[in-house]
Backbone bond lengths (Angstrom), bond angles and torsions (degrees), N, CA, C in turn:
res aa  C-N    CA-C-N  psi(-1)  N-CA   C-N-CA  omega(-1)  CA-C   N-CA-C  phi
1 M - - - 1.460 - - 1.526 109.00 -
2 T 1.284 114.05 146.87 1.456 119.32 178.04 1.529 110.27 -87.19
3 V 1.290 115.04 166.11 1.466 120.37 178.77 1.522 109.91 -59.81
4 L 1.310 116.26 -41.03 1.467 120.27 -179.25 1.528 111.63 -64.14
5 S 1.308 117.73 -42.83 1.465 119.77 179.68 1.528 110.55 -69.03
6 N 1.328 117.77 -35.00 1.466 120.32 175.33 1.523 111.27 -63.81
7 L 1.308 115.87 -42.73 1.457 120.87 178.57 1.526 111.08 -64.49
8 R 1.318 116.16 -42.93 1.467 120.63 178.87 1.531 110.59 -61.47
9 A 1.319 117.22 -43.41 1.463 121.24 179.13 1.524 110.88 -63.86
10 A 1.322 117.08 -40.95 1.465 121.05 179.16 1.525 111.21 -64.32
11 V 1.320 117.19 -40.71 1.467 121.32 178.90 1.529 110.29 -65.66
12 Q 1.321 116.77 -41.14 1.463 120.52 179.11 1.529 111.09 -65.19
13 K 1.321 116.67 -41.18 1.464 120.05 178.24 1.519 111.15 -65.51
14 R 1.324 116.88 -40.96 1.468 119.86 179.55 1.523 110.40 -64.06
15 A 1.328 117.38 -39.93 1.465 120.80 177.77 1.535 110.38 -63.59
16 A 1.329 116.64 -41.69 1.464 120.62 177.93 1.527 110.66 -64.54
17 Y 1.328 116.48 -40.44 1.466 120.97 177.51 1.532 110.29 -60.87
18 N 1.324 116.87 -49.41 1.473 120.89 -178.98 1.524 111.06 -61.12
19 R 1.327 116.69 -42.45 1.468 121.09 -179.50 1.532 110.24 -64.87
20 T 1.322 117.14 -45.55 1.463 121.34 -179.10 1.523 110.89 -64.48
21 K 1.313 116.58 -44.66 1.470 121.06 179.55 1.523 110.78 -60.61
22 R 1.326 116.61 -45.32 1.464 121.11 179.79 1.532 111.06 -62.78
23 E 1.329 117.07 -41.55 1.461 120.25 -179.97 1.524 111.50 -64.86
24 I 1.316 117.21 -38.60 1.467 120.15 177.41 1.527 109.97 -66.83
25 E 1.322 116.86 -44.22 1.467 120.26 -179.54 1.527 112.22 -64.41
26 E 1.318 117.62 -31.24 1.465 121.62 -177.51 1.525 113.31 -93.87
27 M 1.329 116.71 -0.03 1.455 121.23 -179.94 1.532 109.86 -62.91
28 P 1.322 117.87 137.91 1.464 119.44 176.20 1.532 110.71 -56.34
29 L 1.300 116.04 140.06 1.453 122.08 -174.91 1.532 111.92 -57.21
30 E 1.326 117.57 -39.08 1.470 120.76 -179.49 1.523 111.39 -61.95
31 I 1.315 116.76 -41.21 1.460 120.77 179.98 1.526 109.97 -68.93
32 A 1.324 116.36 -43.06 1.464 120.27 178.38 1.528 110.45 -59.07
33 R 1.309 116.98 -43.22 1.471 120.30 178.44 1.515 111.08 -62.54
34 D 1.341 116.75 -43.86 1.466 120.39 179.06 1.532 111.46 -59.47
35 L 1.324 116.70 -34.44 1.465 121.61 -179.44 1.524 112.50 -87.26
36 G 1.330 116.68 -5.90 1.458 120.53 -179.11 1.517 112.88 73.55
37 I 1.336 115.58 31.61 1.461 121.44 -176.99 1.525 109.42 -110.75
38 S 1.325 115.19 136.25 1.449 120.94 171.87 1.527 107.71 -102.19
39 R 1.295 117.27 139.67 1.467 119.71 179.78 1.525 111.54 -60.75
40 S 1.314 116.30 -26.25 1.470 119.09 178.38 1.530 111.47 -70.17
41 D 1.317 117.75 -14.20 1.462 122.53 177.44 1.525 112.45 -88.80
42 A 1.314 118.13 2.92 1.470 121.92 -173.01 1.524 112.74 -57.36
43 A 1.311 118.26 -45.33 1.468 120.72 -178.02 1.520 110.98 -64.28
44 R 1.320 116.98 -43.90 1.465 120.70 -179.67 1.519 111.42 -65.92
45 L 1.318 116.82 -44.95 1.463 120.44 -179.48 1.527 111.76 -64.87
46 A 1.317 116.44 -40.81 1.460 120.30 178.41 1.514 110.88 -64.45
47 A 1.321 116.94 -42.06 1.466 120.45 179.26 1.523 110.82 -63.71
48 E 1.321 117.08 -42.71 1.463 120.36 178.30 1.523 111.15 -63.07
49 A 1.329 116.31 -41.62 1.460 120.31 -178.08 1.523 112.35 -66.67
50 V 1.310 117.06 -38.16 1.458 120.86 -173.83 1.532 112.37 -91.88
51 Y 1.325 116.05 -45.49 1.460 120.20 -173.49 1.520 114.19 -97.88
52 G 1.318 114.85 -12.13 1.473 118.11 178.04 1.487 114.78 92.63
């Protein structure tokens, strides 16, 4: 992979991370409870989902 393609992939992953984190943080509390998710876990869950 070239430097440019690595950079592009990193930017895409960061955008996916930010989007996922925001969606978890904005999830209605009732739904989060049903899923067993705490909004304070948003960063960790987003990182796991995007970066593995």
